[in-house]
Backbone as a ProteinNet text record, in pm:
[ID]
protein_1_A
[PRIMARY]
MKRLRARADEAMTQGPWSVTFETSPAASGDPHDYFSEGPYWWPDPDNPDGPYIRRDGEINPDGFHVHRQAIGELSNVVRDLSMAAY
[TERTIARY]
-1197.3	-1213.3	-1108.7	-977.1	-873.5	-900	-931.3	-960.3	-1085.1	-1179.8	-1307.1	-1250	-1169.1	-1130.5	-1042.5	-967.7	-877.5	-950.9	-1074.5	-1153	-1232.5	-1264.3	-1341.3	-1254.7	-1125.1	-1029.4	-998.9	-979.6	-957	-1096.9	-1227	-1346.9	-1352.1	-1289.5	-1286.2	-1211.9	-1133.1	-1048.6	-1096.6	-1218.1	-1295.5	-1413	-1436	-1574.9	-1514.6	-1618.1	-1752	-1791.5	-1927.4	-1973.4	-2091.6	-2132.2	-2235.7	-2232.1	-2358	-2406.2	-2371.9	-2349.9	-2313.9	-2189.8	-2116.4	-1954.6	-1919.6	-2019.9	-1983.6	-2121.5	-2099.3	-2193.3	-2270.3	-2386.7	-2442.7	-2529.5	-2574.1	-2659.5	-2795	-2831.4	-2977.6	-3075.8	-3183.2	-3284.7	-3345.7	-3349.7	-3412.2	-3326.9	-3180.2	-3111.1	-3072.1	-3120.7	-3112.3	-2968.7	-2876.8	-2746	-2769.9	-2873.2	-2901.9	-2951.6	-2980.4	-3062	-2942	-2981.8	-2872.8	-2907.6	-2800.1	-2818.1	-2748.2	-2811.7	-2727.1	-2783.6	-2695.9	-2737.5	-2684.7	-2744.8	-2745.9	-2594.1	-2505.8	-2379.8	-2370.7	-2473.2	-2456.2	-2555.6	-2573.9	-2657.1	-2585.2	-2576.7	-2498.2	-2570.3	-2530.7	-2598.2	-2606.2	-2700.8	-2722.4	-2650.7	-2568	-2460.5	-2545.9	-2659	-2732.8	-2839.8	-2869.4	-2966.3	-2927.7	-2827.7	-2765.1	-2861.3	-2971.3	-3064.1	-3180.4	-3179.1	-3287.9	-3250.5	-3312.2	-3294	-3165.7	-3131.2	-3003.4	-3003.8	-2909.9	-2922.1	-2838.7	-2902.1	-2837.2	-2711.3	-2578.7	-2463.4	-2440.3	-2486.9	-2476.7	-2319.3	-2291.6	-2141.3	-2047.2	-2091.2	-1994.3	-2041.6	-1950.7	-1970.9	-1934.7	-2028.5	-2003.5	-1915.6	-1806.4	-1711.5	-1746.7	-1830	-1878.1	-1992.3	-2064.8	-2172.8	-2117.3	-2247.9	-2197.5	-2205.9	-2108.3	-2095.5	-2038.5	-2032.7	-1978.3	-2048.3	-2198.4	-2279.3	-2296.3	-2294	-2316.2	-2197.3	-2073.7	-1952.8	-1958.7	-1983.1	-1991.6	-2083.7	-2205.2	-2314.4	-2255.9	-2180.7	-2125.5	-2027.3	-1921.9	-1824.7	-1905.9	-2000.4	-2052.6	-2119.3	-2202.2	-2261.7	-2143.4	-2048	-1927.1	-1883.6	-1870.5	-1801.4	-1912.7	-2048.2	-2134.1	-2159.2	-2141	-2158.5	-2028.8	-1921.2	-1796.9	-1821	-1840.8	-1845.1	-1958.8	-2082.1	-2190.3	-2148.4	-2078.9	-2050.4	-1941.9	-1860.8	-1738.3	-1799.9	-1906.9	-1963.1	-2050	-2098	-2179.3	-2082.4
7913.1	7965.6	8083	8052.1	8161.1	8267.6	8263.9	8395.3	8462.5	8402.6	8457.5	8528.6	8476.6	8542.2	8643.8	8620.3	8740.9	8870.2	8838.6	8959	9004.1	8931.3	8985.9	9055.2	9002	9082.6	9222.3	9237.7	9364.8	9452.1	9386.8	9464.7	9537.4	9477.8	9526.6	9670.6	9693.4	9830.4	9939	9889.3	9990.8	10069.9	10177.4	10255.1	10341.1	10422.3	10416.2	10489.4	10463.7	10510.4	10591.6	10713.2	10803.4	10891.5	10926.4	10999.5	11146.7	11172.2	11325.4	11336.7	11259.4	11291.7	11360	11332.4	11430.1	11509.9	11615.8	11706.8	11657.4	11642.3	11592.9	11691.3	11666.6	11763.4	11741.3	11663.1	11632.7	11736.1	11732.2	11832.1	11868.3	11792.7	11793.3	11899.4	11918.8	11992	11920.4	11813.2	11757.2	11667.6	11684.4	11623.3	11478.7	11432	11291.7	11229	11288.8	11209.2	11128.8	11008.5	10944.6	10990.6	11001.7	11054.6	10986.6	10950.6	10847.5	10899.1	10901.8	10937.9	10807.2	10787.3	10673.8	10684	10579.3	10626.1	10633.2	10580	10589.9	10715.5	10808.2	10913.6	11044.1	11103.4	11213.9	11332.7	11453.6	11581.3	11575.5	11605.8	11625.2	11728	11695.1	11817.1	11913.1	11847.2	11947.1	12029.1	11972.3	12040.4	12040.9	12119.8	12118	12154.8	12188.4	12216.9	12136.1	12045.7	11922.3	11805.1	11702.8	11597.1	11509.1	11430.8	11375.5	11250.3	11201.3	11094.6	10961	10854.6	10760.9	10689.7	10665.9	10620.4	10494.9	10382.8	10238.3	10213.3	10161.2	10128.3	10235.6	10369.2	10482.5	10533.5	10537.4	10567.1	10731.7	10825.3	10979.8	10994.5	11044.4	11075.2	11187.6	11280.4	11403.3	11368.2	11259.9	11239.4	11209.7	11206.8	11211.5	11045.2	10988.1	10854.5	10820.8	10924	10901.6	10809	10838.3	10783.3	10628.5	10598	10474.9	10388.4	10455.6	10357.5	10346.4	10426.7	10403.7	10275.2	10267.1	10189.3	10045.8	10043	9921.6	9871.9	9976.2	9916.4	9871.5	9933	9899.2	9779.5	9741.8	9611.8	9498.9	9540.9	9408.7	9379.4	9488.7	9456.3	9364.1	9414.3	9358.1	9205.2	9183.2	9039.4	8951.2	9005.6	8952.3	8900.7	9011	8985.2	8901.7	8909.8	8802.9	8672.5	8670.5	8515.2	8451.2	8543.5	8495.8	8477	8536.8	8530.3	8405.1	8359.9	8244.4	8114.1
4622.7	4757.9	4780.1	4731.1	4762.3	4689.6	4569.1	4488.2	4544.8	4601	4648.2	4770.2	4863.1	5004.3	4964.4	4867.5	4813.2	4797.9	4703.6	4644.6	4770.1	4880.5	4997.5	5088.6	5109.5	5161.9	5114.8	4977.7	4900.2	4905.3	4911.5	4930.6	5059.1	5147.6	5292.9	5305.5	5184.5	5200.3	5100.7	5040.2	4943.6	5030	4941.4	5006.5	5087.5	5152.9	5146.5	4997.6	4949.9	4815.1	4866.1	4814.6	4843.6	4716.7	4697.2	4577.9	4619.7	4749.5	4792.5	4772.9	4738	4719.6	4576.5	4479	4370.2	4317	4289.8	4245.8	4102.3	4093	3980	3918.2	3779.2	3723.4	3733	3846.6	3874.3	3866.8	3777	3803.2	3904.2	4025.1	4151.4	4220.2	4182.1	4266.3	4404.7	4443.1	4567.1	4557.1	4628.7	4625.1	4671.1	4719.4	4778.6	4664.1	4547.3	4421.1	4347.7	4321.8	4238.7	4089	4006.9	3859.9	3776.2	3678.7	3553.8	3445.1	3317.8	3185.3	3105.7	3022.3	2917.6	2871.8	2859.5	2804.1	2665.2	2572.6	2426.1	2376.1	2472.3	2410.3	2389.7	2283.4	2249.5	2202.8	2226.5	2178.9	2018.6	1967.6	1817	1776.1	1697.3	1628.2	1547.9	1476.5	1395.9	1460.1	1600.1	1687.3	1827.1	1861	1987.9	2116.6	2065.8	2165.3	2157.5	2083.5	2080	2156.9	2136.5	2208.1	2194.5	2248.1	2248.5	2142.3	2069	1964	2004.7	1994.8	2044.1	1928.3	1987.8	1903.5	1963.8	1904	1956.6	1971.7	2084.2	2098.5	2136.1	2121.8	2130.9	2278.1	2365.7	2511.8	2513.9	2555.9	2544.3	2666.8	2643.2	2760.8	2824.3	2772.9	2838.3	2934.1	2924.3	3023.3	3168.5	3246	3412.2	3425.7	3455.1	3480.5	3625.4	3719.7	3840.2	3934.1	3927	4021	3973.4	3834.1	3802.2	3811.2	3817.8	3846.1	3995.4	4069.7	4226.6	4267.1	4200.9	4230.1	4197.1	4080.9	4023.8	4126.3	4147	4255.5	4382.8	4426	4548.8	4538.3	4436.2	4381.6	4395.9	4328.1	4317.9	4464.3	4536	4686.1	4746.6	4756.3	4829.1	4786.9	4664	4590.1	4681.6	4652.7	4700.5	4861.5	4916.5	5064	5111.3	5035.1	5062.1	5044.8	4922.9	4879.6	4967.9	5036.9	5130.3	5239.9	5288.6	5431.2	5414.7	5321.6	5286	5295.3
[MASK]
++++++++++++++++++++++++++++++++++++++++++++++++++++++++++++++++++++++++++++++++++++++

């Protein structure tokens, strides 16, 4: 209970989160759209204009990961606060 309470107290200092805080390459151009790229997909060096290729276990550092990280942080905070409230 002490660890949960500490996580909940920390959660109260975090956020807010919004997809509008970071510009994404979403095809729609709408800043309110959540955008996520698969972390294991890379441009094909033999065909740069072609489809991406999967490189299992290797995270593409050039991919857009901001929205996915934010939703993960939000999910953790909601979990901790919900459990502490219960």
